[in-house]
PDB file of N, CA, C and O in Angstrom:
ATOM      1  N   MET A   1      38.577 -22.324 -10.499  1.00  0.00           N
ATOM      2  CA  MET A   1      37.332 -21.891 -11.100  1.00  0.00           C
ATOM      3  C   MET A   1      37.607 -21.495 -12.554  1.00  0.00           C
ATOM      4  O   MET A   1      38.564 -20.786 -12.863  1.00  0.00           O
ATOM      5  N   ARG A   2      36.730 -21.981 -13.424  1.00  0.00           N
ATOM      6  CA  ARG A   2      36.859 -21.665 -14.844  1.00  0.00           C
ATOM      7  C   ARG A   2      35.928 -20.506 -15.198  1.00  0.00           C
ATOM      8  O   ARG A   2      34.948 -20.253 -14.496  1.00  0.00           O
ATOM      9  N   LYS A   3      36.232 -19.817 -16.269  1.00  0.00           N
ATOM     10  CA  LYS A   3      35.405 -18.700 -16.720  1.00  0.00           C
ATOM     11  C   LYS A   3      33.992 -19.145 -17.083  1.00  0.00           C
ATOM     12  O   LYS A   3      33.068 -18.332 -17.071  1.00  0.00           O
ATOM     13  N   THR A   4      33.815 -20.409 -17.402  1.00  0.00           N
ATOM     14  CA  THR A   4      32.497 -20.916 -17.796  1.00  0.00           C
ATOM     15  C   THR A   4      31.690 -21.443 -16.609  1.00  0.00           C
ATOM     16  O   THR A   4      30.529 -21.820 -16.767  1.00  0.00           O
ATOM     17  N   ASP A   5      32.304 -21.471 -15.419  1.00  0.00           N
ATOM     18  CA  ASP A   5      31.593 -21.932 -14.227  1.00  0.00           C
ATOM     19  C   ASP A   5      30.524 -20.931 -13.807  1.00  0.00           C
ATOM     20  O   ASP A   5      30.726 -19.721 -13.906  1.00  0.00           O
ATOM     21  N   SER A   6      29.401 -21.432 -13.344  1.00  0.00           N
ATOM     22  CA  SER A   6      28.357 -20.573 -12.792  1.00  0.00           C
ATOM     23  C   SER A   6      28.739 -20.173 -11.368  1.00  0.00           C
ATOM     24  O   SER A   6      29.401 -20.928 -10.655  1.00  0.00           O
ATOM     25  N   ILE A   7      28.320 -18.990 -10.970  1.00  0.00           N
ATOM     26  CA  ILE A   7      28.654 -18.483  -9.647  1.00  0.00           C
ATOM     27  C   ILE A   7      27.364 -18.112  -8.928  1.00  0.00           C
ATOM     28  O   ILE A   7      26.556 -17.344  -9.451  1.00  0.00           O
ATOM     29  N   LEU A   8      27.174 -18.649  -7.744  1.00  0.00           N
ATOM     30  CA  LEU A   8      26.039 -18.306  -6.901  1.00  0.00           C
ATOM     31  C   LEU A   8      26.370 -17.003  -6.188  1.00  0.00           C
ATOM     32  O   LEU A   8      27.380 -16.901  -5.491  1.00  0.00           O
ATOM     33  N   ILE A   9      25.505 -16.004  -6.373  1.00  0.00           N
ATOM     34  CA  ILE A   9      25.756 -14.715  -5.730  1.00  0.00           C
ATOM     35  C   ILE A   9      24.756 -14.489  -4.604  1.00  0.00           C
ATOM     36  O   ILE A   9      23.686 -15.097  -4.573  1.00  0.00           O
ATOM     37  N   LEU A  10      25.111 -13.631  -3.707  1.00  0.00           N
ATOM     38  CA  LEU A  10      24.252 -13.227  -2.593  1.00  0.00           C
ATOM     39  C   LEU A  10      23.756 -14.403  -1.752  1.00  0.00           C
ATOM     40  O   LEU A  10      22.639 -14.375  -1.236  1.00  0.00           O
ATOM     41  N   GLU A  11      24.570 -15.411  -1.618  1.00  0.00           N
ATOM     42  CA  GLU A  11      24.149 -16.591  -0.875  1.00  0.00           C
ATOM     43  C   GLU A  11      23.953 -16.322   0.615  1.00  0.00           C
ATOM     44  O   GLU A  11      23.276 -17.088   1.300  1.00  0.00           O
ATOM     45  N   GLU A  12      24.535 -15.251   1.112  1.00  0.00           N
ATOM     46  CA  GLU A  12      24.376 -14.895   2.519  1.00  0.00           C
ATOM     47  C   GLU A  12      23.278 -13.849   2.733  1.00  0.00           C
ATOM     48  O   GLU A  12      23.032 -13.430   3.865  1.00  0.00           O
ATOM     49  N   ALA A  13      22.622 -13.429   1.653  1.00  0.00           N
ATOM     50  CA  ALA A  13      21.615 -12.362   1.749  1.00  0.00           C
ATOM     51  C   ALA A  13      20.355 -12.848   2.465  1.00  0.00           C
ATOM     52  O   ALA A  13      20.021 -14.032   2.462  1.00  0.00           O
ATOM     53  N   LYS A  14      19.679 -11.886   3.075  1.00  0.00           N
ATOM     54  CA  LYS A  14      18.453 -12.159   3.820  1.00  0.00           C
ATOM     55  C   LYS A  14      17.261 -11.965   2.885  1.00  0.00           C
ATOM     56  O   LYS A  14      17.026 -10.860   2.396  1.00  0.00           O
ATOM     57  N   PHE A  15      16.520 -13.021   2.639  1.00  0.00           N
ATOM     58  CA  PHE A  15      15.396 -12.959   1.718  1.00  0.00           C
ATOM     59  C   PHE A  15      14.044 -13.159   2.399  1.00  0.00           C
ATOM     60  O   PHE A  15      13.007 -13.056   1.744  1.00  0.00           O
ATOM     61  N   ILE A  16      14.038 -13.436   3.664  1.00  0.00           N
ATOM     62  CA  ILE A  16      12.783 -13.636   4.392  1.00  0.00           C
ATOM     63  C   ILE A  16      12.705 -12.588   5.492  1.00  0.00           C
ATOM     64  O   ILE A  16      13.599 -12.476   6.331  1.00  0.00           O
ATOM     65  N   TRP A  17      11.609 -11.818   5.472  1.00  0.00           N
ATOM     66  CA  TRP A  17      11.411 -10.725   6.415  1.00  0.00           C
ATOM     67  C   TRP A  17      10.055 -10.877   7.084  1.00  0.00           C
ATOM     68  O   TRP A  17       9.104 -11.353   6.465  1.00  0.00           O
ATOM     69  N   SER A  18       9.964 -10.478   8.337  1.00  0.00           N
ATOM     70  CA  SER A  18       8.657 -10.450   9.011  1.00  0.00           C
ATOM     71  C   SER A  18       7.890  -9.240   8.492  1.00  0.00           C
ATOM     72  O   SER A  18       8.482  -8.275   8.009  1.00  0.00           O
ATOM     73  N   TRP A  19       6.569  -9.305   8.599  1.00  0.00           N
ATOM     74  CA  TRP A  19       5.735  -8.185   8.161  1.00  0.00           C
ATOM     75  C   TRP A  19       6.098  -6.912   8.927  1.00  0.00           C
ATOM     76  O   TRP A  19       6.139  -5.832   8.338  1.00  0.00           O
ATOM     77  N   GLU A  20       6.358  -7.021  10.215  1.00  0.00           N
ATOM     78  CA  GLU A  20       6.682  -5.858  11.031  1.00  0.00           C
ATOM     79  C   GLU A  20       7.963  -5.176  10.557  1.00  0.00           C
ATOM     80  O   GLU A  20       8.017  -3.949  10.477  1.00  0.00           O
ATOM     81  N   ARG A  21       8.983  -5.955  10.245  1.00  0.00           N
ATOM     82  CA  ARG A  21      10.264  -5.397   9.787  1.00  0.00           C
ATOM     83  C   ARG A  21      10.114  -4.777   8.393  1.00  0.00           C
ATOM     84  O   ARG A  21      10.684  -3.724   8.106  1.00  0.00           O
ATOM     85  N   LEU A  22       9.344  -5.443   7.538  1.00  0.00           N
ATOM     86  CA  LEU A  22       9.096  -4.928   6.208  1.00  0.00           C
ATOM     87  C   LEU A  22       8.369  -3.587   6.293  1.00  0.00           C
ATOM     88  O   LEU A  22       8.716  -2.647   5.577  1.00  0.00           O
ATOM     89  N   GLU A  23       7.375  -3.495   7.154  1.00  0.00           N
ATOM     90  CA  GLU A  23       6.600  -2.264   7.328  1.00  0.00           C
ATOM     91  C   GLU A  23       7.461  -1.150   7.922  1.00  0.00           C
ATOM     92  O   GLU A  23       7.326   0.008   7.527  1.00  0.00           O
ATOM     93  N   LEU A  24       8.334  -1.480   8.857  1.00  0.00           N
ATOM     94  CA  LEU A  24       9.236  -0.481   9.427  1.00  0.00           C
ATOM     95  C   LEU A  24      10.127   0.098   8.325  1.00  0.00           C
ATOM     96  O   LEU A  24      10.281   1.316   8.226  1.00  0.00           O
ATOM     97  N   ALA A  25      10.702  -0.755   7.517  1.00  0.00           N
ATOM     98  CA  ALA A  25      11.556  -0.285   6.423  1.00  0.00           C
ATOM     99  C   ALA A  25      10.746   0.577   5.455  1.00  0.00           C
ATOM    100  O   ALA A  25      11.228   1.620   5.013  1.00  0.00           O
ATOM    101  N   ARG A  26       9.534   0.162   5.123  1.00  0.00           N
ATOM    102  CA  ARG A  26       8.685   0.926   4.213  1.00  0.00           C
ATOM    103  C   ARG A  26       8.434   2.330   4.769  1.00  0.00           C
ATOM    104  O   ARG A  26       8.512   3.318   4.039  1.00  0.00           O
ATOM    105  N   GLN A  27       8.133   2.408   6.058  1.00  0.00           N
ATOM    106  CA  GLN A  27       7.882   3.706   6.683  1.00  0.00           C
ATOM    107  C   GLN A  27       9.126   4.599   6.656  1.00  0.00           C
ATOM    108  O   GLN A  27       9.041   5.793   6.365  1.00  0.00           O
ATOM    109  N   LEU A  28      10.261   4.012   6.957  1.00  0.00           N
ATOM    110  CA  LEU A  28      11.507   4.787   6.963  1.00  0.00           C
ATOM    111  C   LEU A  28      11.836   5.312   5.564  1.00  0.00           C
ATOM    112  O   LEU A  28      12.192   6.479   5.402  1.00  0.00           O
ATOM    113  N   PHE A  29      11.718   4.448   4.560  1.00  0.00           N
ATOM    114  CA  PHE A  29      11.978   4.889   3.187  1.00  0.00           C
ATOM    115  C   PHE A  29      10.987   5.964   2.768  1.00  0.00           C
ATOM    116  O   PHE A  29      11.363   6.924   2.096  1.00  0.00           O
ATOM    117  N   SER A  30       9.733   5.815   3.155  1.00  0.00           N
ATOM    118  CA  SER A  30       8.706   6.795   2.801  1.00  0.00           C
ATOM    119  C   SER A  30       8.973   8.155   3.435  1.00  0.00           C
ATOM    120  O   SER A  30       8.547   9.184   2.909  1.00  0.00           O
ATOM    121  N   LYS A  31       9.679   8.160   4.565  1.00  0.00           N
ATOM    122  CA  LYS A  31      10.043   9.421   5.229  1.00  0.00           C
ATOM    123  C   LYS A  31      11.316  10.033   4.644  1.00  0.00           C
ATOM    124  O   LYS A  31      11.738  11.113   5.057  1.00  0.00           O
ATOM    125  N   GLY A  32      11.918   9.345   3.688  1.00  0.00           N
ATOM    126  CA  GLY A  32      13.094   9.894   3.020  1.00  0.00           C
ATOM    127  C   GLY A  32      14.432   9.386   3.504  1.00  0.00           C
ATOM    128  O   GLY A  32      15.474   9.869   3.060  1.00  0.00           O
ATOM    129  N   TYR A  33      14.424   8.419   4.407  1.00  0.00           N
ATOM    130  CA  TYR A  33      15.692   7.871   4.878  1.00  0.00           C
ATOM    131  C   TYR A  33      16.401   7.124   3.749  1.00  0.00           C
ATOM    132  O   TYR A  33      15.759   6.488   2.914  1.00  0.00           O
ATOM    133  N   LYS A  34      17.714   7.209   3.735  1.00  0.00           N
ATOM    134  CA  LYS A  34      18.540   6.518   2.746  1.00  0.00           C
ATOM    135  C   LYS A  34      18.776   5.076   3.201  1.00  0.00           C
ATOM    136  O   LYS A  34      18.672   4.778   4.390  1.00  0.00           O
ATOM    137  N   PRO A  35      19.096   4.175   2.253  1.00  0.00           N
ATOM    138  CA  PRO A  35      19.328   2.771   2.624  1.00  0.00           C
ATOM    139  C   PRO A  35      20.366   2.586   3.735  1.00  0.00           C
ATOM    140  O   PRO A  35      20.196   1.726   4.598  1.00  0.00           O
ATOM    141  N   THR A  36      21.429   3.377   3.721  1.00  0.00           N
ATOM    142  CA  THR A  36      22.437   3.246   4.777  1.00  0.00           C
ATOM    143  C   THR A  36      21.867   3.635   6.137  1.00  0.00           C
ATOM    144  O   THR A  36      22.208   3.034   7.156  1.00  0.00           O
ATOM    145  N   GLN A  37      20.999   4.642   6.147  1.00  0.00           N
ATOM    146  CA  GLN A  37      20.365   5.073   7.398  1.00  0.00           C
ATOM    147  C   GLN A  37      19.379   4.012   7.895  1.00  0.00           C
ATOM    148  O   GLN A  37      19.337   3.706   9.086  1.00  0.00           O
ATOM    149  N   VAL A  38      18.592   3.456   6.976  1.00  0.00           N
ATOM    150  CA  VAL A  38      17.630   2.420   7.339  1.00  0.00           C
ATOM    151  C   VAL A  38      18.375   1.202   7.898  1.00  0.00           C
ATOM    152  O   VAL A  38      17.953   0.609   8.891  1.00  0.00           O
ATOM    153  N   ALA A  39      19.470   0.842   7.260  1.00  0.00           N
ATOM    154  CA  ALA A  39      20.264  -0.295   7.731  1.00  0.00           C
ATOM    155  C   ALA A  39      20.759  -0.066   9.153  1.00  0.00           C
ATOM    156  O   ALA A  39      20.717  -0.972   9.985  1.00  0.00           O
ATOM    157  N   LYS A  40      21.223   1.132   9.424  1.00  0.00           N
ATOM    158  CA  LYS A  40      21.734   1.446  10.759  1.00  0.00           C
ATOM    159  C   LYS A  40      20.611   1.411  11.792  1.00  0.00           C
ATOM    160  O   LYS A  40      20.767   0.819  12.860  1.00  0.00           O
ATOM    161  N   ILE A  41      19.489   2.040  11.480  1.00  0.00           N
ATOM    162  CA  ILE A  41      18.347   2.080  12.399  1.00  0.00           C
ATOM    163  C   ILE A  41      17.838   0.673  12.696  1.00  0.00           C
ATOM    164  O   ILE A  41      17.542   0.338  13.843  1.00  0.00           O
ATOM    165  N   MET A  42      17.739  -0.149  11.644  1.00  0.00           N
ATOM    166  CA  MET A  42      17.176  -1.490  11.795  1.00  0.00           C
ATOM    167  C   MET A  42      18.222  -2.539  12.187  1.00  0.00           C
ATOM    168  O   MET A  42      17.895  -3.702  12.425  1.00  0.00           O
ATOM    169  N   ARG A  43      19.486  -2.105  12.248  1.00  0.00           N
ATOM    170  CA  ARG A  43      20.597  -3.020  12.575  1.00  0.00           C
ATOM    171  C   ARG A  43      20.630  -4.215  11.626  1.00  0.00           C
ATOM    172  O   ARG A  43      20.672  -5.374  12.040  1.00  0.00           O
ATOM    173  N   GLU A  44      20.611  -3.884  10.343  1.00  0.00           N
ATOM    174  CA  GLU A  44      20.666  -4.876   9.273  1.00  0.00           C
ATOM    175  C   GLU A  44      21.822  -4.528   8.349  1.00  0.00           C
ATOM    176  O   GLU A  44      22.300  -3.394   8.334  1.00  0.00           O
ATOM    177  N   ASP A  45      22.254  -5.492   7.599  1.00  0.00           N
ATOM    178  CA  ASP A  45      23.293  -5.284   6.601  1.00  0.00           C
ATOM    179  C   ASP A  45      22.730  -4.399   5.486  1.00  0.00           C
ATOM    180  O   ASP A  45      21.589  -4.583   5.062  1.00  0.00           O
ATOM    181  N   VAL A  46      23.521  -3.448   5.016  1.00  0.00           N
ATOM    182  CA  VAL A  46      23.045  -2.519   3.994  1.00  0.00           C
ATOM    183  C   VAL A  46      22.681  -3.254   2.699  1.00  0.00           C
ATOM    184  O   VAL A  46      21.775  -2.817   1.989  1.00  0.00           O
ATOM    185  N   LEU A  47      23.349  -4.335   2.380  1.00  0.00           N
ATOM    186  CA  LEU A  47      22.998  -5.125   1.197  1.00  0.00           C
ATOM    187  C   LEU A  47      21.583  -5.687   1.330  1.00  0.00           C
ATOM    188  O   LEU A  47      20.806  -5.649   0.376  1.00  0.00           O
ATOM    189  N   ASP A  48      21.251  -6.207   2.509  1.00  0.00           N
ATOM    190  CA  ASP A  48      19.915  -6.755   2.729  1.00  0.00           C
ATOM    191  C   ASP A  48      18.853  -5.664   2.628  1.00  0.00           C
ATOM    192  O   ASP A  48      17.772  -5.894   2.085  1.00  0.00           O
ATOM    193  N   ILE A  49      19.158  -4.481   3.149  1.00  0.00           N
ATOM    194  CA  ILE A  49      18.222  -3.360   3.063  1.00  0.00           C
ATOM    195  C   ILE A  49      18.069  -2.928   1.605  1.00  0.00           C
ATOM    196  O   ILE A  49      16.970  -2.576   1.175  1.00  0.00           O
ATOM    197  N   GLY A  50      19.144  -2.952   0.860  1.00  0.00           N
ATOM    198  CA  GLY A  50      19.067  -2.623  -0.565  1.00  0.00           C
ATOM    199  C   GLY A  50      18.160  -3.574  -1.317  1.00  0.00           C
ATOM    200  O   GLY A  50      17.376  -3.147  -2.164  1.00  0.00           O
ATOM    201  N   LEU A  51      18.259  -4.858  -1.016  1.00  0.00           N
ATOM    202  CA  LEU A  51      17.379  -5.842  -1.646  1.00  0.00           C
ATOM    203  C   LEU A  51      15.932  -5.620  -1.231  1.00  0.00           C
ATOM    204  O   LEU A  51      15.021  -5.740  -2.050  1.00  0.00           O
ATOM    205  N   LEU A  52      15.723  -5.297   0.032  1.00  0.00           N
ATOM    206  CA  LEU A  52      14.376  -5.017   0.517  1.00  0.00           C
ATOM    207  C   LEU A  52      13.816  -3.777  -0.180  1.00  0.00           C
ATOM    208  O   LEU A  52      12.639  -3.750  -0.542  1.00  0.00           O
ATOM    209  N   LEU A  53      14.640  -2.764  -0.368  1.00  0.00           N
ATOM    210  CA  LEU A  53      14.215  -1.557  -1.072  1.00  0.00           C
ATOM    211  C   LEU A  53      13.764  -1.895  -2.491  1.00  0.00           C
ATOM    212  O   LEU A  53      12.721  -1.420  -2.940  1.00  0.00           O
ATOM    213  N   LEU A  54      14.528  -2.698  -3.187  1.00  0.00           N
ATOM    214  CA  LEU A  54      14.142  -3.114  -4.544  1.00  0.00           C
ATOM    215  C   LEU A  54      12.798  -3.829  -4.538  1.00  0.00           C
ATOM    216  O   LEU A  54      11.964  -3.600  -5.414  1.00  0.00           O
ATOM    217  N   HIS A  55      12.590  -4.682  -3.566  1.00  0.00           N
ATOM    218  CA  HIS A  55      11.321  -5.406  -3.447  1.00  0.00           C
ATOM    219  C   HIS A  55      10.161  -4.437  -3.216  1.00  0.00           C
ATOM    220  O   HIS A  55       9.124  -4.541  -3.871  1.00  0.00           O
ATOM    221  N   LEU A  56      10.333  -3.500  -2.290  1.00  0.00           N
ATOM    222  CA  LEU A  56       9.284  -2.540  -1.969  1.00  0.00           C
ATOM    223  C   LEU A  56       8.938  -1.676  -3.180  1.00  0.00           C
ATOM    224  O   LEU A  56       7.767  -1.377  -3.417  1.00  0.00           O
ATOM    225  N   MET A  57       9.939  -1.279  -3.935  1.00  0.00           N
ATOM    226  CA  MET A  57       9.691  -0.488  -5.144  1.00  0.00           C
ATOM    227  C   MET A  57       9.000  -1.331  -6.206  1.00  0.00           C
ATOM    228  O   MET A  57       8.075  -0.860  -6.869  1.00  0.00           O
ATOM    229  N   ASP A  58       9.439  -2.564  -6.371  1.00  0.00           N
ATOM    230  CA  ASP A  58       8.859  -3.462  -7.372  1.00  0.00           C
ATOM    231  C   ASP A  58       7.383  -3.724  -7.096  1.00  0.00           C
ATOM    232  O   ASP A  58       6.581  -3.816  -8.026  1.00  0.00           O
ATOM    233  N   LYS A  59       7.025  -3.845  -5.827  1.00  0.00           N
ATOM    234  CA  LYS A  59       5.637  -4.107  -5.439  1.00  0.00           C
ATOM    235  C   LYS A  59       4.794  -2.839  -5.416  1.00  0.00           C
ATOM    236  O   LYS A  59       3.576  -2.908  -5.253  1.00  0.00           O
ATOM    237  N   GLY A  60       5.430  -1.680  -5.579  1.00  0.00           N
ATOM    238  CA  GLY A  60       4.704  -0.421  -5.549  1.00  0.00           C
ATOM    239  C   GLY A  60       4.343   0.038  -4.152  1.00  0.00           C
ATOM    240  O   GLY A  60       3.454   0.871  -3.981  1.00  0.00           O
ATOM    241  N   TRP A  61       5.029  -0.500  -3.146  1.00  0.00           N
ATOM    242  CA  TRP A  61       4.747  -0.149  -1.755  1.00  0.00           C
ATOM    243  C   TRP A  61       5.426   1.144  -1.340  1.00  0.00           C
ATOM    244  O   TRP A  61       5.061   1.756  -0.336  1.00  0.00           O
ATOM    245  N   ILE A  62       6.426   1.556  -2.127  1.00  0.00           N
ATOM    246  CA  ILE A  62       7.027   2.878  -1.972  1.00  0.00           C
ATOM    247  C   ILE A  62       7.267   3.416  -3.373  1.00  0.00           C
ATOM    248  O   ILE A  62       7.403   2.649  -4.326  1.00  0.00           O
ATOM    249  N   GLU A  63       7.319   4.730  -3.493  1.00  0.00           N
ATOM    250  CA  GLU A  63       7.543   5.341  -4.795  1.00  0.00           C
ATOM    251  C   GLU A  63       9.024   5.501  -5.048  1.00  0.00           C
ATOM    252  O   GLU A  63       9.810   5.761  -4.137  1.00  0.00           O
ATOM    253  N   CYS A  64       9.385   5.340  -6.310  1.00  0.00           N
ATOM    254  CA  CYS A  64      10.771   5.551  -6.707  1.00  0.00           C
ATOM    255  C   CYS A  64      11.058   7.037  -6.746  1.00  0.00           C
ATOM    256  O   CYS A  64      10.267   7.827  -7.261  1.00  0.00           O
ATOM    257  N   ALA A  65      12.196   7.400  -6.195  1.00  0.00           N
ATOM    258  CA  ALA A  65      12.560   8.832  -6.166  1.00  0.00           C
ATOM    259  C   ALA A  65      13.224   9.237  -7.454  1.00  0.00           C
ATOM    260  O   ALA A  65      13.599  10.398  -7.617  1.00  0.00           O
TER     261      ALA A  65
END
């Protein structure tokens, strides 16, 4: 690999969520749960939950702390 090569990141990340799972995460975050706690409760990878958190904040579905 050369320094000028492009690198695909997060290729294993989960980018498609059901409405029910998205709503569960939104509720948990709104109650003050941390991403690691939400990941454990939902049995998801913490990286995927982190990406979901960014999405929820970007859409204004949860408030930034």
